[in-house]
MIMAR-29159 format. One record per residue (C-alpha): residue number from 0; x, y, z. Coordinates in steps of 0.5 Angstrom, whole numbers. Example, Ala and Ser with C-alpha at 12.3 -4.5 7.8 and 13.67 -1.06 7.14 Angstrom:
<pos: 0&X: 25&Y: -9&Z: 16>
<pos: 1&X: 27&Y: -2&Z: 14>
This chain:
<pos: 0&X: 35&Y: 3&Z: 22>
<pos: 1&X: 42&Y: 6&Z: 20>
<pos: 2&X: 44&Y: 6&Z: 13>
<pos: 3&X: 48&Y: 0&Z: 14>
<pos: 4&X: 42&Y: -3&Z: 17>
<pos: 5&X: 38&Y: -1&Z: 11>
<pos: 6&X: 44&Y: -4&Z: 6>
<pos: 7&X: 44&Y: -11&Z: 10>
<pos: 8&X: 36&Y: -11&Z: 9>
<pos: 9&X: 36&Y: -9&Z: 2>
<pos: 10&X: 42&Y: -14&Z: 0>
<pos: 11&X: 38&Y: -20&Z: 3>
<pos: 12&X: 32&Y: -18&Z: -1>
<pos: 13&X: 37&Y: -18&Z: -7>
<pos: 14&X: 39&Y: -25&Z: -6>
<pos: 15&X: 33&Y: -28&Z: -7>
<pos: 16&X: 33&Y: -28&Z: -14>
<pos: 17&X: 37&Y: -26&Z: -20>
<pos: 18&X: 32&Y: -21&Z: -23>
<pos: 19&X: 28&Y: -16&Z: -19>
<pos: 20&X: 22&Y: -14&Z: -24>
<pos: 21&X: 21&Y: -7&Z: -25>
<pos: 22&X: 13&Y: -6&Z: -25>
<pos: 23&X: 9&Y: 0&Z: -28>
<pos: 24&X: 2&Y: -2&Z: -26>
<pos: 25&X: -4&Y: 2&Z: -29>
<pos: 26&X: -10&Y: -2&Z: -26>
<pos: 27&X: -9&Y: -4&Z: -19>
<pos: 28&X: -14&Y: -10&Z: -20>
<pos: 29&X: -9&Y: -13&Z: -24>
<pos: 30&X: -4&Y: -13&Z: -19>
<pos: 31&X: -5&Y: -19&Z: -15>
<pos: 32&X: -5&Y: -24&Z: -20>
<pos: 33&X: 1&Y: -21&Z: -23>
<pos: 34&X: 5&Y: -21&Z: -17>
<pos: 35&X: 2&Y: -29&Z: -16>
<pos: 36&X: 5&Y: -30&Z: -23>
<pos: 37&X: 12&Y: -27&Z: -22>
<pos: 38&X: 13&Y: -30&Z: -15>
<pos: 39&X: 10&Y: -37&Z: -18>
<pos: 40&X: 16&Y: -36&Z: -23>
<pos: 41&X: 21&Y: -35&Z: -18>
<pos: 42&X: 22&Y: -28&Z: -17>
<pos: 43&X: 19&Y: -26&Z: -10>
<pos: 44&X: 22&Y: -19&Z: -10>
<pos: 45&X: 18&Y: -14&Z: -14>
<pos: 46&X: 19&Y: -7&Z: -15>
<pos: 47&X: 12&Y: -3&Z: -16>
<pos: 48&X: 14&Y: 4&Z: -19>
<pos: 49&X: 11&Y: 10&Z: -16>
<pos: 50&X: 9&Y: 13&Z: -23>
<pos: 51&X: 2&Y: 11&Z: -24>
<pos: 52&X: -4&Y: 13&Z: -20>
<pos: 53&X: -5&Y: 6&Z: -19>
<pos: 54&X: 2&Y: 5&Z: -16>
<pos: 55&X: 0&Y: 5&Z: -8>
<pos: 56&X: -6&Y: 1&Z: -9>
<pos: 57&X: -2&Y: -4&Z: -13>
<pos: 58&X: 3&Y: -5&Z: -7>
<pos: 59&X: -3&Y: -6&Z: -2>
<pos: 60&X: -6&Y: -12&Z: -7>
<pos: 61&X: 1&Y: -15&Z: -8>
<pos: 62&X: 3&Y: -15&Z: -1>
<pos: 63&X: -2&Y: -20&Z: 1>
<pos: 64&X: 1&Y: -25&Z: -4>
<pos: 65&X: 4&Y: -31&Z: 0>
<pos: 66&X: 12&Y: -31&Z: -1>
<pos: 67&X: 12&Y: -24&Z: -5>
<pos: 68&X: 17&Y: -18&Z: -2>
<pos: 69&X: 14&Y: -12&Z: -5>
<pos: 70&X: 18&Y: -5&Z: -5>
<pos: 71&X: 16&Y: 2&Z: -8>
<pos: 72&X: 21&Y: 4&Z: -14>
<pos: 73&X: 22&Y: 12&Z: -16>
<pos: 74&X: 22&Y: 14&Z: -9>
<pos: 75&X: 24&Y: 22&Z: -10>
<pos: 76&X: 21&Y: 25&Z: -4>
<pos: 77&X: 20&Y: 24&Z: 4>
<pos: 78&X: 12&Y: 24&Z: 2>
<pos: 79&X: 13&Y: 18&Z: -3>
<pos: 80&X: 17&Y: 14&Z: 3>
<pos: 81&X: 11&Y: 15&Z: 8>
<pos: 82&X: 6&Y: 13&Z: 3>
<pos: 83&X: 10&Y: 7&Z: 0>
<pos: 84&X: 11&Y: 5&Z: 7>
<pos: 85&X: 4&Y: 6&Z: 9>
<pos: 86&X: 1&Y: 2&Z: 3>
<pos: 87&X: 5&Y: -4&Z: 5>
<pos: 88&X: 12&Y: -3&Z: 2>
<pos: 89&X: 18&Y: -7&Z: 5>
<pos: 90&X: 23&Y: -4&Z: 1>
<pos: 91&X: 25&Y: 2&Z: -3>
<pos: 92&X: 28&Y: 4&Z: -9>
<pos: 93&X: 31&Y: 11&Z: -11>
<pos: 94&X: 34&Y: 13&Z: -18>
<pos: 95&X: 39&Y: 17&Z: -14>
<pos: 96&X: 40&Y: 19&Z: -7>
<pos: 97&X: 38&Y: 26&Z: -3>
<pos: 98&X: 39&Y: 27&Z: 5>
<pos: 99&X: 32&Y: 28&Z: 6>
<pos: 100&X: 30&Y: 22&Z: 2>
<pos: 101&X: 35&Y: 17&Z: 6>
<pos: 102&X: 33&Y: 20&Z: 13>
<pos: 103&X: 26&Y: 19&Z: 11>
<pos: 104&X: 27&Y: 12&Z: 10>
<pos: 105&X: 31&Y: 11&Z: 16>
<pos: 106&X: 25&Y: 15&Z: 20>
<pos: 107&X: 20&Y: 10&Z: 17>
<pos: 108&X: 25&Y: 4&Z: 18>
<pos: 109&X: 24&Y: 2&Z: 10>
<pos: 110&X: 30&Y: -1&Z: 7>
<pos: 111&X: 33&Y: 3&Z: 2>
<pos: 112&X: 37&Y: 1&Z: -5>
<pos: 113&X: 39&Y: 8&Z: -7>
<pos: 114&X: 41&Y: 10&Z: -14>
<pos: 115&X: 48&Y: 12&Z: -16>
<pos: 116&X: 52&Y: 12&Z: -23>
<pos: 117&X: 59&Y: 15&Z: -22>
<pos: 118&X: 64&Y: 13&Z: -17>
<pos: 119&X: 64&Y: 19&Z: -13>
<pos: 120&X: 56&Y: 18&Z: -12>
<pos: 121&X: 58&Y: 11&Z: -10>
<pos: 122&X: 63&Y: 13&Z: -5>
<pos: 123&X: 59&Y: 18&Z: -2>
<pos: 124&X: 54&Y: 13&Z: 0>
<pos: 125&X: 59&Y: 8&Z: 2>
<pos: 126&X: 62&Y: 13&Z: 7>
<pos: 127&X: 54&Y: 14&Z: 10>
<pos: 128&X: 54&Y: 6&Z: 11>
<pos: 129&X: 51&Y: 4&Z: 4>
<pos: 130&X: 54&Y: -2&Z: 1>
<pos: 131&X: 48&Y: -5&Z: -3>
<pos: 132&X: 46&Y: 0&Z: -9>
<pos: 133&X: 42&Y: 1&Z: -15>
<pos: 134&X: 46&Y: 3&Z: -21>
<pos: 135&X: 42&Y: 7&Z: -25>
<pos: 136&X: 41&Y: 8&Z: -31>
<pos: 137&X: 45&Y: 2&Z: -32>
<pos: 138&X: 46&Y: 2&Z: -40>
<pos: 139&X: 46&Y: 10&Z: -41>
<pos: 140&X: 52&Y: 10&Z: -35>
<pos: 141&X: 56&Y: 5&Z: -39>
<pos: 142&X: 53&Y: -2&Z: -38>
<pos: 143&X: 57&Y: -8&Z: -35>
<pos: 144&X: 64&Y: -5&Z: -37>
<pos: 145&X: 63&Y: 1&Z: -33>
<pos: 146&X: 60&Y: -3&Z: -27>
<pos: 147&X: 66&Y: -7&Z: -28>
<pos: 148&X: 71&Y: -1&Z: -28>
<pos: 149&X: 67&Y: 2&Z: -21>
<pos: 150&X: 68&Y: -5&Z: -18>
<pos: 151&X: 76&Y: -5&Z: -19>
<pos: 152&X: 77&Y: 1&Z: -14>
<pos: 153&X: 71&Y: 0&Z: -10>
<pos: 154&X: 70&Y: -8&Z: -9>
<pos: 155&X: 66&Y: -7&Z: -2>
<pos: 156&X: 60&Y: -4&Z: -6>
<pos: 157&X: 55&Y: -9&Z: -9>
<pos: 158&X: 50&Y: -7&Z: -14>
<pos: 159&X: 43&Y: -8&Z: -17>
<pos: 160&X: 44&Y: -5&Z: -24>
<pos: 161&X: 37&Y: -2&Z: -27>
<pos: 162&X: 35&Y: 1&Z: -34>
<pos: 163&X: 36&Y: -2&Z: -40>
<pos: 164&X: 37&Y: -9&Z: -37>
<pos: 165&X: 35&Y: -14&Z: -42>
<pos: 166&X: 35&Y: -22&Z: -42>
<pos: 167&X: 40&Y: -21&Z: -47>
<pos: 168&X: 45&Y: -17&Z: -43>
<pos: 169&X: 43&Y: -19&Z: -36>
<pos: 170&X: 48&Y: -25&Z: -36>
<pos: 171&X: 54&Y: -20&Z: -37>
<pos: 172&X: 52&Y: -16&Z: -31>
<pos: 173&X: 50&Y: -22&Z: -27>
<pos: 174&X: 57&Y: -25&Z: -28>
<pos: 175&X: 60&Y: -19&Z: -25>
<pos: 176&X: 63&Y: -20&Z: -18>
<pos: 177&X: 60&Y: -14&Z: -15>
<pos: 178&X: 53&Y: -15&Z: -18>
<pos: 179&X: 48&Y: -19&Z: -14>
<pos: 180&X: 42&Y: -18&Z: -18>
<pos: 181&X: 39&Y: -14&Z: -24>
<pos: 182&X: 32&Y: -10&Z: -25>
<pos: 183&X: 28&Y: -11&Z: -31>
<pos: 184&X: 21&Y: -10&Z: -34>
<pos: 185&X: 21&Y: -15&Z: -39>
<pos: 186&X: 18&Y: -20&Z: -35>
<pos: 187&X: 12&Y: -16&Z: -35>
<pos: 188&X: 11&Y: -14&Z: -42>
<pos: 189&X: 5&Y: -9&Z: -42>
<pos: 190&X: 1&Y: -13&Z: -47>
<pos: 191&X: 1&Y: -19&Z: -43>
<pos: 192&X: -1&Y: -16&Z: -37>
<pos: 193&X: -7&Y: -12&Z: -41>
<pos: 194&X: -9&Y: -19&Z: -44>
<pos: 195&X: -8&Y: -22&Z: -37>
<pos: 196&X: -4&Y: -27&Z: -39>
<pos: 197&X: -1&Y: -29&Z: -33>
<pos: 198&X: 2&Y: -36&Z: -35>
<pos: 199&X: 6&Y: -32&Z: -40>
<pos: 200&X: 8&Y: -28&Z: -35>
<pos: 201&X: 10&Y: -34&Z: -30>
<pos: 202&X: 14&Y: -37&Z: -36>
<pos: 203&X: 18&Y: -30&Z: -37>
<pos: 204&X: 19&Y: -30&Z: -29>
<pos: 205&X: 22&Y: -37&Z: -29>
<pos: 206&X: 26&Y: -36&Z: -35>
<pos: 207&X: 29&Y: -30&Z: -31>
<pos: 208&X: 30&Y: -33&Z: -25>
<pos: 209&X: 35&Y: -38&Z: -29>
<pos: 210&X: 39&Y: -33&Z: -31>
<pos: 211&X: 43&Y: -33&Z: -24>
<pos: 212&X: 44&Y: -41&Z: -25>
<pos: 213&X: 51&Y: -42&Z: -28>
<pos: 214&X: 49&Y: -47&Z: -33>
<pos: 215&X: 43&Y: -43&Z: -35>
Protein backbone atom coordinates (compact mmCIF):
# COMPACT_ATOMS: atom_id res chain seq x y z
CA UNK A 1 0.00 0.00 0.00
CA UNK A 2 1.64 3.20 -1.21
CA UNK A 3 0.99 6.63 0.34
CA UNK A 4 -1.30 7.34 -2.61
CA UNK A 5 -3.25 4.15 -1.85
CA UNK A 6 -3.33 5.05 1.85
CA UNK A 7 -4.77 8.46 1.11
CA UNK A 8 -7.38 7.05 -1.26
CA UNK A 9 -8.52 4.60 1.41
CA UNK A 10 -8.50 7.28 4.12
CA UNK A 11 -10.51 9.61 1.88
CA UNK A 12 -13.13 6.91 1.31
CA UNK A 13 -13.51 6.45 5.07
CA UNK A 14 -13.61 10.22 5.66
CA UNK A 15 -16.46 10.57 3.19
CA UNK A 16 -18.73 8.30 5.25
CA UNK A 17 -19.85 11.09 7.62
CA UNK A 18 -19.02 14.72 8.39
CA UNK A 19 -17.67 13.89 11.86
CA UNK A 20 -15.23 11.21 13.00
CA UNK A 21 -15.63 10.69 16.76
CA UNK A 22 -12.29 10.93 18.59
CA UNK A 23 -12.63 8.51 21.49
CA UNK A 24 -10.64 8.11 24.68
CA UNK A 25 -11.89 4.80 26.08
CA UNK A 26 -11.11 4.12 29.73
CA UNK A 27 -13.19 0.95 30.13
CA UNK A 28 -13.15 -1.63 27.34
CA UNK A 29 -16.47 -3.11 28.51
CA UNK A 30 -18.13 0.14 27.38
CA UNK A 31 -16.52 0.06 23.94
CA UNK A 32 -19.06 -2.03 22.05
CA UNK A 33 -22.24 -0.23 23.25
CA UNK A 34 -20.48 3.09 22.66
CA UNK A 35 -19.66 2.11 19.09
CA UNK A 36 -23.18 0.79 18.53
CA UNK A 37 -24.65 4.11 19.67
CA UNK A 38 -22.35 6.16 17.44
CA UNK A 39 -22.92 3.98 14.38
CA UNK A 40 -26.69 4.01 14.97
CA UNK A 41 -26.50 7.80 15.08
CA UNK A 42 -24.88 7.91 11.65
CA UNK A 43 -21.17 8.10 12.48
CA UNK A 44 -19.60 4.86 11.21
CA UNK A 45 -15.90 5.86 11.26
CA UNK A 46 -14.54 5.80 14.81
CA UNK A 47 -11.09 6.85 16.00
CA UNK A 48 -9.96 5.22 19.24
CA UNK A 49 -6.95 7.06 20.59
CA UNK A 50 -4.10 4.98 21.97
CA UNK A 51 -3.98 7.02 25.15
CA UNK A 52 -5.33 4.51 27.66
CA UNK A 53 -4.49 0.92 28.64
CA UNK A 54 -7.96 -0.08 27.40
CA UNK A 55 -7.52 1.30 23.88
CA UNK A 56 -6.47 -1.89 22.07
CA UNK A 57 -9.18 -3.95 23.76
CA UNK A 58 -11.66 -1.22 22.84
CA UNK A 59 -10.62 -1.45 19.20
CA UNK A 60 -11.10 -5.23 19.31
CA UNK A 61 -14.58 -4.86 20.77
CA UNK A 62 -15.66 -2.09 18.42
CA UNK A 63 -14.40 -3.98 15.38
CA UNK A 64 -17.23 -6.46 15.89
CA UNK A 65 -19.95 -3.80 15.53
CA UNK A 66 -21.78 -4.09 12.19
CA UNK A 67 -21.45 -1.01 10.04
CA UNK A 68 -18.55 0.43 12.01
CA UNK A 69 -15.08 1.26 10.71
CA UNK A 70 -12.70 1.44 13.64
CA UNK A 71 -9.35 3.19 13.46
CA UNK A 72 -6.54 3.91 15.88
CA UNK A 73 -5.52 7.44 16.72
CA UNK A 74 -2.42 8.91 18.29
CA UNK A 75 -0.14 6.56 16.34
CA UNK A 76 3.37 7.65 17.26
CA UNK A 77 5.64 4.66 16.57
CA UNK A 78 5.85 1.58 14.33
CA UNK A 79 5.01 -0.47 17.42
CA UNK A 80 1.75 1.48 17.76
CA UNK A 81 0.93 0.70 14.14
CA UNK A 82 1.53 -3.03 14.52
CA UNK A 83 -0.46 -3.20 17.76
CA UNK A 84 -3.36 -1.27 16.27
CA UNK A 85 -3.49 -3.43 13.16
CA UNK A 86 -3.31 -6.56 15.29
CA UNK A 87 -6.27 -5.33 17.35
CA UNK A 88 -8.37 -4.89 14.22
CA UNK A 89 -7.90 -1.22 13.32
CA UNK A 90 -8.86 -0.51 9.72
CA UNK A 91 -7.20 2.90 9.52
CA UNK A 92 -4.70 4.95 11.48
CA UNK A 93 -4.47 8.60 12.50
CA UNK A 94 -1.35 10.40 13.67
CA UNK A 95 -0.81 13.91 15.09
CA UNK A 96 2.16 14.36 12.76
CA UNK A 97 4.17 12.16 10.42
CA UNK A 98 7.60 10.51 10.43
CA UNK A 99 9.23 8.32 7.79
CA UNK A 100 9.28 5.31 10.14
CA UNK A 101 5.60 5.68 11.02
CA UNK A 102 4.60 6.01 7.38
CA UNK A 103 6.69 2.98 6.41
CA UNK A 104 5.14 0.92 9.20
CA UNK A 105 1.65 1.74 7.90
CA UNK A 106 2.75 0.77 4.39
CA UNK A 107 4.17 -2.51 5.70
CA UNK A 108 0.97 -3.28 7.62
CA UNK A 109 -1.39 -2.17 4.81
CA UNK A 110 -2.99 0.30 7.21
CA UNK A 111 -4.53 3.40 5.61
CA UNK A 112 -3.05 6.46 7.31
CA UNK A 113 -4.39 9.93 7.97
CA UNK A 114 -1.15 11.76 8.84
CA UNK A 115 -1.20 15.06 10.66
CA UNK A 116 0.08 18.40 9.36
CA UNK A 117 -0.23 21.96 10.63
CA UNK A 118 1.82 24.07 8.21
CA UNK A 119 2.08 24.56 4.46
CA UNK A 120 5.55 22.99 4.46
CA UNK A 121 4.32 19.87 6.25
CA UNK A 122 1.42 19.60 3.82
CA UNK A 123 3.80 19.96 0.86
CA UNK A 124 6.17 17.27 2.15
CA UNK A 125 3.33 14.79 2.60
CA UNK A 126 1.75 15.70 -0.74
CA UNK A 127 5.10 15.14 -2.43
CA UNK A 128 5.13 11.65 -0.90
CA UNK A 129 1.69 10.89 -2.31
CA UNK A 130 -0.67 11.89 0.52
CA UNK A 131 -3.56 14.14 -0.51
CA UNK A 132 -5.84 13.43 2.47
CA UNK A 133 -4.45 14.73 5.77
CA UNK A 134 -5.38 15.52 9.35
CA UNK A 135 -5.08 19.23 10.19
CA UNK A 136 -3.87 19.26 13.79
CA UNK A 137 -4.10 20.98 16.20
CA UNK A 138 -6.83 22.71 14.24
CA UNK A 139 -7.87 25.57 16.49
CA UNK A 140 -4.40 26.19 17.91
CA UNK A 141 -2.97 26.23 14.38
CA UNK A 142 -5.28 29.00 13.24
CA UNK A 143 -8.64 27.33 12.81
CA UNK A 144 -10.78 27.47 9.71
CA UNK A 145 -9.14 30.69 8.41
CA UNK A 146 -5.72 29.01 8.42
CA UNK A 147 -7.03 25.93 6.65
CA UNK A 148 -8.77 28.11 4.08
CA UNK A 149 -5.50 29.96 3.49
CA UNK A 150 -3.58 26.69 2.99
CA UNK A 151 -6.21 25.58 0.50
CA UNK A 152 -5.49 28.59 -1.72
CA UNK A 153 -2.06 27.53 -3.00
CA UNK A 154 -2.54 23.79 -2.26
CA UNK A 155 -6.07 22.92 -3.40
CA UNK A 156 -5.05 19.36 -4.26
CA UNK A 157 -5.01 18.32 -0.59
CA UNK A 158 -8.09 17.60 1.53
CA UNK A 159 -8.28 17.63 5.31
CA UNK A 160 -9.92 16.31 8.44
CA UNK A 161 -9.35 19.07 11.02
CA UNK A 162 -9.07 17.82 14.60
CA UNK A 163 -8.25 19.55 17.87
CA UNK A 164 -10.63 22.07 19.36
CA UNK A 165 -13.42 21.29 16.89
CA UNK A 166 -16.86 21.80 18.47
CA UNK A 167 -20.49 21.75 17.31
CA UNK A 168 -20.23 25.54 17.14
CA UNK A 169 -17.17 25.83 14.88
CA UNK A 170 -17.48 22.55 12.95
CA UNK A 171 -19.74 24.16 10.29
CA UNK A 172 -17.00 26.73 9.58
CA UNK A 173 -14.57 23.93 8.79
CA UNK A 174 -17.05 21.78 6.88
CA UNK A 175 -17.95 24.72 4.64
CA UNK A 176 -14.39 24.83 3.27
CA UNK A 177 -13.84 23.13 -0.10
CA UNK A 178 -10.69 21.40 1.19
CA UNK A 179 -12.41 19.83 4.22
CA UNK A 180 -14.08 16.43 3.92
CA UNK A 181 -14.86 15.81 7.57
CA UNK A 182 -13.76 16.85 11.05
CA UNK A 183 -12.71 14.97 14.15
CA UNK A 184 -14.50 15.70 17.40
CA UNK A 185 -14.78 14.31 20.90
CA UNK A 186 -18.01 16.02 21.96
CA UNK A 187 -20.18 13.20 20.59
CA UNK A 188 -19.01 10.90 23.39
CA UNK A 189 -18.69 13.06 26.52
CA UNK A 190 -17.05 11.32 29.45
CA UNK A 191 -20.00 11.75 31.80
CA UNK A 192 -22.46 10.21 29.33
CA UNK A 193 -20.12 7.27 28.67
CA UNK A 194 -19.61 6.64 32.39
CA UNK A 195 -23.38 6.80 32.90
CA UNK A 196 -23.79 4.37 29.99
CA UNK A 197 -26.34 6.78 28.52
CA UNK A 198 -26.13 5.35 25.03
CA UNK A 199 -29.37 7.01 23.94
CA UNK A 200 -27.89 10.44 24.65
CA UNK A 201 -24.74 9.56 22.74
CA UNK A 202 -26.76 8.30 19.80
CA UNK A 203 -28.64 11.61 19.80
CA UNK A 204 -25.38 13.57 19.83
CA UNK A 205 -24.10 11.44 16.95
CA UNK A 206 -27.28 12.02 14.99
CA UNK A 207 -26.94 15.78 15.41
CA UNK A 208 -23.28 15.62 14.39
CA UNK A 209 -24.13 13.57 11.31
CA UNK A 210 -26.45 16.37 10.19
CA UNK A 211 -23.67 18.96 10.26
CA UNK A 212 -22.73 17.93 6.75
CA UNK A 213 -26.23 18.65 5.47
CA UNK A 214 -26.49 22.12 3.88
CA UNK A 215 -30.03 22.46 5.24
CA UNK A 216 -29.07 21.50 8.79
